[in-house]
SESE-879403 format. One record per residue (C-alpha): residue number from 1; residue in one letter; x, y, z. Coordinates in nm, 3 decimals. Example, Ala and Ser with C-alpha at 12.3 -4.5 7.8 and 13.67 -1.06 7.14 Angstrom:
// residues 2
     k   r         u         v         w
     1   a     1.230    -0.450     0.780
     2   s     1.367    -0.106     0.714
//
This chain:
// residues 439
     k   r         u         v         w
     1   m     9.149    14.480    16.327
     2   s     8.796    14.437    16.484
     3   k     8.676    14.125    16.545
     4   l     8.374    14.200    16.351
     5   k     8.648    14.284    16.041
     6   m     8.838    13.980    16.153
     7   m     8.506    13.756    16.103
     8   s     8.427    13.922    15.772
     9   a     8.761    13.908    15.666
    10   a     8.765    13.492    15.777
    11   v     8.394    13.500    15.607
    12   l     8.504    13.651    15.284
    13   s     8.806    13.434    15.209
    14   l     8.596    13.110    15.336
    15   s     8.399    13.222    15.031
    16   l     8.649    13.255    14.770
    17   l     8.847    12.943    14.844
    18   l     8.514    12.745    14.813
    19   a     8.409    12.954    14.556
    20   g     8.766    12.851    14.375
    21   c     8.700    12.491    14.457
    22   g     8.407    12.524    14.266
    23   n     8.554    12.689    13.950
    24   s     8.811    12.456    14.007
    25   a     8.561    12.183    13.984
    26   k     8.405    12.298    13.705
    27   e     8.706    12.316    13.512
    28   s     8.789    12.034    13.569
    29   q     8.440    11.852    13.448
    30   q     8.439    12.082    13.187
    31   s     8.827    11.946    13.070
    32   e     8.683    11.627    13.102
    33   q     8.405    11.616    12.915
    34   k     8.686    11.830    12.614
    35   k     8.873    11.485    12.702
    36   t     8.612    11.275    12.628
    37   s     8.509    11.440    12.323
    38   s     8.877    11.465    12.181
    39   s     8.822    11.101    12.222
    40   e     8.686    11.061    11.902
    41   v     8.926    10.833    11.614
    42   k     9.043    10.937    11.290
    43   i     9.168    10.684    11.044
    44   t     9.236    10.716    10.707
    45   f     9.215    10.556    10.421
    46   l     9.433    10.545    10.118
    47   n     9.239    10.540     9.762
    48   s     9.388    10.422     9.442
    49   k     9.117    10.327     9.279
    50   g     9.049    10.682     9.161
    51   e     8.792    10.641     8.944
    52   i     8.539    10.603     9.268
    53   q     8.661    10.817     9.513
    54   a     8.354    11.059     9.506
    55   q     8.200    10.736     9.619
    56   l     8.402    10.635     9.839
    57   e     8.399    10.954    10.080
    58   e     7.995    10.955    10.033
    59   a     8.061    10.565    10.202
    60   a     8.269    10.712    10.426
    61   k     8.042    11.023    10.584
    62   e     7.759    10.676    10.575
    63   f     7.992    10.505    10.798
    64   s     8.049    10.817    11.040
    65   k     7.743    10.851    11.059
    66   e     7.645    10.519    11.190
    67   n     7.997    10.538    11.395
    68   p     7.931    10.910    11.524
    69   g     8.276    10.795    11.730
    70   i     8.484    10.718    11.379
    71   t     8.592    10.997    11.128
    72   l     8.730    10.817    10.797
    73   e     8.921    11.026    10.569
    74   v     8.965    10.925    10.217
    75   i     9.258    11.032    10.108
    76   p     9.310    10.974     9.694
    77   a     9.664    10.856     9.531
    78   a     9.804    11.062     9.323
    79   a     9.735    10.975     8.922
    80   g    10.014    10.777     8.800
    81   q    10.137    10.697     9.054
    82   s    10.103    10.320     9.232
    83   p    10.023    10.262     9.513
    84   f    10.335    10.062     9.647
    85   e    10.551    10.435     9.569
    86   k    10.283    10.603     9.803
    87   v    10.215    10.411    10.075
    88   t    10.598    10.338    10.071
    89   s    10.640    10.747    10.123
    90   m    10.371    10.755    10.318
    91   y    10.565    10.534    10.599
    92   a    10.845    10.733    10.535
    93   s    10.679    11.030    10.633
    94   g    10.564    10.899    10.992
    95   n    10.193    10.935    10.822
    96   a    10.075    10.575    10.730
    97   p     9.731    10.531    10.636
    98   t     9.560    10.355    10.871
    99   i     9.382    10.125    10.525
   100   a     9.585    10.144    10.277
   101   m     9.461    10.030     9.901
   102   v     9.736     9.799     9.703
   103   d     9.803     9.604     9.459
   104   p     9.827     9.209     9.492
   105   g    10.168     9.208     9.449
   106   d    10.197     9.469     9.703
   107   v    10.079     9.296    10.013
   108   k    10.362     9.122    10.102
   109   k    10.604     9.359    10.052
   110   f    10.395     9.518    10.347
   111   a    10.394     9.215    10.571
   112   d    10.585     9.381    10.881
   113   k    10.375     9.636    10.861
   114   a     9.990     9.450    10.785
   115   l     9.754     9.399    11.122
   116   d     9.717     9.021    11.071
   117   l     9.350     8.998    11.024
   118   s     9.305     8.622    11.003
   119   k     9.094     8.674    11.297
   120   e     8.798     8.870    11.148
   121   k     8.434     8.744    11.041
   122   w     8.491     8.870    10.679
   123   v     8.740     8.535    10.643
   124   n     8.475     8.285    10.660
   125   d     8.295     8.455    10.394
   126   a     8.557     8.545    10.096
   127   i     8.474     8.339     9.823
   128   d     8.749     8.027     9.733
   129   g     9.039     8.151     9.619
   130   s     9.003     8.520     9.724
   131   l     9.215     8.518     9.980
   132   d     9.523     8.300     9.889
   133   d     9.776     8.650     9.762
   134   a     9.727     8.754    10.069
   135   k     9.829     8.466    10.285
   136   t    10.170     8.436    10.478
   137   e    10.343     8.082    10.479
   138   d    10.255     8.112    10.837
   139   g     9.894     8.124    10.753
   140   k     9.812     8.440    10.836
   141   i     9.580     8.696    10.597
   142   l     9.720     9.028    10.610
   143   a     9.474     9.169    10.369
   144   f     9.103     9.215    10.304
   145   p     9.012     9.104     9.874
   146   f     8.830     9.485     9.817
   147   a     8.716     9.389     9.433
   148   v     8.686     9.144     9.165
   149   e     8.727     9.272     8.869
   150   g     8.757     9.187     8.489
   151   y     8.929     9.330     8.192
   152   g     8.939     9.290     7.818
   153   l     8.750     9.438     7.507
   154   i     8.436     9.656     7.598
   155   y     8.213     9.670     7.329
   156   n     7.970     9.902     7.270
   157   k     7.637     9.693     7.170
   158   a     7.459     9.913     6.951
   159   v     7.767     9.987     6.756
   160   l     7.855     9.604     6.678
   161   d     7.425     9.593     6.633
   162   k     7.466     9.780     6.349
   163   a     7.759     9.649     6.225
   164   v     7.695     9.297     6.169
   165   g     7.306     9.405     6.065
   166   g     7.137     9.226     6.383
   167   n     7.192     9.126     6.704
   168   f     7.554     9.105     6.807
   169   d     7.658     8.787     6.951
   170   p     8.008     8.808     7.188
   171   a     8.015     8.430     7.126
   172   s     8.082     8.457     6.770
   173   i     8.434     8.599     6.830
   174   k     8.650     8.307     6.894
   175   t     9.005     8.418     6.691
   176   r     9.235     8.710     6.542
   177   k     9.065     8.632     6.226
   178   d     8.716     8.694     6.349
   179   l     8.845     9.081     6.548
   180   a     9.007     9.151     6.214
   181   e     8.616     9.095     6.062
   182   l     8.475     9.249     6.303
   183   i     8.659     9.588     6.271
   184   k     8.621     9.577     5.953
   185   k     8.228     9.560     5.990
   186   i     8.293     9.834     6.218
   187   q     8.464    10.075     6.008
   188   k     8.252    10.012     5.729
   189   t     7.943    10.199     5.880
   190   g     8.166    10.483     5.942
   191   v     8.251    10.459     6.300
   192   a     8.592    10.418     6.431
   193   s     8.673    10.010     6.555
   194   n     8.897    10.052     6.893
   195   l     9.031    10.304     7.089
   196   l     9.380    10.196     7.243
   197   s     9.447    10.404     7.523
   198   p     9.804    10.429     7.627
   199   m     9.826    10.442     7.972
   200   d    10.129    10.234     8.134
   201   w     9.927    10.059     8.416
   202   s     9.670     9.954     8.140
   203   l     9.942     9.809     7.882
   204   g    10.198     9.711     8.102
   205   a     9.938     9.576     8.402
   206   h     9.677     9.427     8.199
   207   y     9.753     9.423     7.819
   208   l    10.089     9.239     7.871
   209   t    10.003     9.032     8.116
   210   i     9.745     8.859     7.958
   211   g    10.035     8.713     7.753
   212   y    10.213     8.528     8.059
   213   s     9.816     8.398     8.167
   214   v     9.762     8.239     7.876
   215   q    10.131     7.997     7.886
   216   s     9.862     7.731     8.110
   217   n     9.570     7.675     8.288
   218   k     9.769     7.570     8.542
   219   f     9.881     7.890     8.733
   220   e    10.196     7.658     8.879
   221   e    10.274     7.654     8.536
   222   v    10.235     7.995     8.518
   223   e    10.476     8.065     8.795
   224   a    10.745     7.820     8.614
   225   f    10.736     8.051     8.341
   226   l    10.750     8.399     8.506
   227   t    11.060     8.188     8.694
   228   n    11.242     8.103     8.391
   229   l    11.216     8.466     8.294
   230   k    11.411     8.533     8.628
   231   e    11.686     8.322     8.507
   232   g    11.703     8.437     8.140
   233   k    11.566     8.089     8.032
   234   e    11.315     8.236     7.806
   235   d    11.339     8.375     7.465
   236   l    11.029     8.599     7.380
   237   t    11.145     8.601     7.010
   238   k    10.991     8.210     6.967
   239   n    10.727     8.206     7.224
   240   e    10.405     8.171     7.026
   241   k    10.165     8.248     7.250
   242   l    10.299     8.596     7.407
   243   n    10.400     8.681     6.999
   244   g    10.002     8.584     6.927
   245   l     9.856     8.839     7.147
   246   l    10.080     9.087     7.030
   247   d     9.968     9.056     6.695
   248   t     9.657     9.109     6.855
   249   f     9.805     9.440     6.952
   250   d     9.945     9.520     6.586
   251   l     9.575     9.470     6.496
   252   l     9.402     9.693     6.743
   253   k     9.737     9.938     6.643
   254   e     9.654     9.931     6.328
   255   n     9.310    10.052     6.371
   256   n     9.318    10.296     6.633
   257   i     9.078    10.587     6.618
   258   n     9.444    10.772     6.761
   259   k     9.685    10.583     6.546
   260   k     9.821    10.966     6.422
   261   d     9.930    11.035     6.767
   262   p     9.908    10.760     6.949
   263   m     9.994    10.846     7.304
   264   s     9.725    11.145     7.273
   265   g     9.477    10.974     7.426
   266   t     9.369    10.992     7.799
   267   y     9.167    10.774     8.009
   268   e     8.873    10.985     7.976
   269   q     8.846    11.008     7.654
   270   g     8.754    10.617     7.657
   271   p     8.413    10.674     7.842
   272   e     8.306    10.867     7.588
   273   l     8.407    10.757     7.270
   274   l     8.304    10.401     7.379
   275   g     7.938    10.612     7.502
   276   k     7.909    10.801     7.303
   277   g     7.922    10.565     6.994
   278   k     8.259    10.663     6.836
   279   v     8.418    10.365     6.926
   280   g     8.259     9.999     6.843
   281   l     8.581     9.862     7.146
   282   w     8.765     9.959     7.398
   283   f     9.069     9.765     7.577
   284   m     8.987     9.833     7.976
   285   g     8.835     9.715     8.264
   286   n     8.468     9.711     8.419
   287   w     8.637    10.013     8.705
   288   a     8.535    10.240     8.359
   289   w     8.199    10.153     8.421
   290   p     8.084    10.470     8.612
   291   q     8.280    10.696     8.361
   292   i     8.079    10.506     8.047
   293   k     7.751    10.547     8.271
   294   g     7.809    10.901     8.195
   295   f     7.801    10.936     7.815
   296   d     7.597    10.582     7.807
   297   t     7.335    10.636     7.478
   298   t     7.268    10.248     7.459
   299   n     7.039    10.204     7.729
   300   g     7.332    10.009     7.937
   301   n     7.412     9.728     7.630
   302   y     7.753     9.688     7.674
   303   g     7.999     9.414     7.769
   304   f     8.330     9.232     7.716
   305   l     8.506     8.998     7.423
   306   p     8.785     8.798     7.526
   307   v     9.137     8.955     7.359
   308   p     9.207     8.665     7.074
   309   i     9.579     8.519     7.065
   310   s     9.580     8.309     6.761
   311   d     9.349     8.193     6.497
   312   n     9.261     7.834     6.640
   313   p     8.897     7.866     6.836
   314   d     9.048     7.613     7.085
   315   d     9.337     7.804     7.217
   316   y     9.340     7.893     7.585
   317   g     9.235     8.252     7.556
   318   n     9.021     8.326     7.286
   319   s     8.744     8.277     7.464
   320   q     8.797     8.378     7.848
   321   i     8.868     8.704     7.989
   322   s     9.041     8.795     8.329
   323   v     8.937     8.806     8.608
   324   g     9.076     8.846     8.944
   325   v     9.083     9.006     9.300
   326   t     9.272     9.363     9.210
   327   k     9.294     9.574     9.539
   328   r     9.349     9.514     9.838
   329   l     9.374     9.670    10.174
   330   i     9.590     9.652    10.460
   331   i     9.571     9.788    10.793
   332   d     9.820     9.947    10.935
   333   k     9.981     9.837    11.296
   334   e    10.296    10.039    11.296
   335   q    10.177    10.415    11.300
   336   n     9.807    10.367    11.402
   337   s     9.709    10.328    11.752
   338   p     9.522    10.023    11.894
   339   e     9.203    10.203    11.884
   340   q     9.279    10.355    11.513
   341   q     9.329     9.957    11.381
   342   a     9.018     9.893    11.586
   343   a     8.792    10.134    11.384
   344   a     8.962    10.047    11.047
   345   k     8.858     9.673    11.141
   346   k     8.511     9.823    11.201
   347   f     8.497     9.982    10.887
   348   l     8.591     9.662    10.667
   349   e     8.315     9.494    10.877
   350   w     8.072     9.733    10.772
   351   l     8.154     9.722    10.397
   352   v     8.088     9.341    10.413
   353   y     7.779     9.340    10.644
   354   n     7.622     9.631    10.649
   355   e     7.308     9.686    10.354
   356   k     7.467    10.048    10.322
   357   g     7.843     9.902    10.347
   358   q     7.741     9.623    10.065
   359   d     7.501     9.912     9.812
   360   f     7.864    10.124     9.823
   361   l     8.048     9.775     9.705
   362   v     7.786     9.670     9.445
   363   n     7.565     9.984     9.327
   364   k     7.717    10.285     9.365
   365   a     8.124    10.187     9.299
   366   n     8.042     9.937     9.063
   367   i     8.239     9.644     9.239
   368   i     8.214     9.294     9.210
   369   p     8.246     9.208     9.549
   370   a     8.460     8.894     9.689
   371   f     8.224     8.782     9.927
   372   k     7.961     8.546     9.919
   373   n     7.745     8.654    10.183
   374   i     7.683     8.979     9.915
   375   t     7.377     8.823     9.778
   376   l     7.332     9.179     9.598
   377   e     7.325     9.192     9.208
   378   p     7.571     9.400     8.991
   379   q     7.370     9.632     8.801
   380   d     7.587     9.754     8.531
   381   p     7.612     9.529     8.201
   382   l     7.995     9.499     8.253
   383   a     7.949     9.367     8.568
   384   k     7.717     9.122     8.456
   385   s     7.903     9.041     8.156
   386   i     8.218     8.960     8.399
   387   k     8.012     8.743     8.619
   388   a     7.904     8.579     8.320
   389   y     8.199     8.442     8.256
   390   m     8.256     8.334     8.577
   391   n     7.958     8.108     8.597
   392   n     8.094     7.964     8.263
   393   n     8.412     7.904     8.323
   394   k     8.525     8.102     8.086
   395   t     8.828     8.279     8.273
   396   l     9.185     8.386     8.257
   397   r     9.358     8.464     8.628
   398   s     9.484     8.767     8.625
   399   m     9.859     8.862     8.716
   400   v     9.764     9.035     9.028
   401   t    10.079     8.926     9.232
   402   l    10.318     9.079     8.974
   403   p    10.619     9.312     9.141
   404   p    10.499     9.633     9.204
   405   d    10.723     9.838     8.914
   406   h    10.596     9.548     8.687
   407   w    10.322     9.824     8.538
   408   s    10.542    10.091     8.549
   409   q    10.866     9.985     8.340
   410   v    10.684     9.666     8.135
   411   g    10.420     9.948     8.052
   412   a    10.699    10.185     7.947
   413   f    10.815     9.923     7.685
   414   m    10.471     9.907     7.616
   415   q    10.392    10.247     7.518
   416   q    10.699    10.272     7.295
   417   y    10.622     9.981     7.101
   418   l    10.267    10.128     7.053
   419   d    10.369    10.449     6.959
   420   n    10.630    10.293     6.736
   421   k    10.969    10.400     6.897
   422   i    11.024     9.994     6.874
   423   d    11.008     9.683     6.698
   424   r    10.848     9.371     6.811
   425   k    11.217     9.232     6.856
   426   q    11.309     9.524     7.061
   427   l    11.011     9.475     7.281
   428   l    11.075     9.086     7.375
   429   k    11.426     9.202     7.470
   430   q    11.332     9.464     7.706
   431   i    11.117     9.272     7.840
   432   e    11.345     8.971     7.940
   433   g    11.572     9.239     8.034
   434   y    11.333     9.348     8.313
   435   w    11.273     9.032     8.444
   436   k    11.643     8.931     8.452
   437   s    11.635     9.243     8.657
   438   q    11.440     9.061     8.944
   439   q    11.618     8.793     9.025
//
């Protein structure tokens, strides 16, 4: 090979080497850019309030817009499945949600998996008592209070105004006798008086638990009552307050629009019947407003009546409705990375302090927030009704820390009673048996 050819070859080799280095550098830079773009954090939110799934998905989009490095996916819990069961199964599959919406009684069951939130800013802005059920014995706060909710007999004021021949006053219903008379008046107008929905969660977690909370206005005495149940020391057939609540259940059952087939009802049936004025009363909570609103024919004229337990207007429970923190959010510390945990904390802070986060809670999801700094007034009538009961100190403490299978187990007993498959004595014995099994 000539010197010229050798030089040409050397130059060519050097050029190829430099080109290779250049390509390598370019690929390295592209790889680094790809790495940067893939550093986006994805977090998941398990939602156990199916009625706000669409609103939560919209909130997730808004949050991600304002926090471009974070993607939030909202996963719905299956209808009829308790959040405890769903979260447990997700942990077992190694796919725990970053944020899980659980019932208050579930929080301490996940104590070893939940992130300590004690140092979060929102802790100081939480309303009094809203963190009590989320604290460990050593003072750690394991959960965020997501929603204050209440329940009772929702009334359609237009139906009741017609029934009483004037302006219906909810304060006029102070006893079971008052309620029975109102039912008769509604029926005289040709409208069904009430709907008693058969879902086990409604009957087991909401209706029956009123019978626990009315045992005393001192919560420690209610706790003692439940302890006695566990120890088999309570004869519920002789418990005047629980039997009084069931007497009212019998009244509602007898006048139920679905009396001929009481188990045929669905949750979706309630908002339509109430909103269209096909029934005057529906036992349910303020979470139902988004659906009722879709059928509203009264320009938002709805409110709550307590479920009376006796004919003595002075008895505790006859003028109160159940109110409490009914859903809590926990952040996983086992199967999610520190970056995901930090993103989840950011979302919780966004709910409390961001204008759009607050708007989602109060105006979109119709939730009564558990935070003093949120000054937005609820616009929906059911939330307004609850706040009025709260302002007048006419509330029962919701039994939100019961065993996680209470609503499914006891709810099934209540369904049997609603469907006349068992009598009162059998129902009470089954409830006693459930509590004894909790030892």
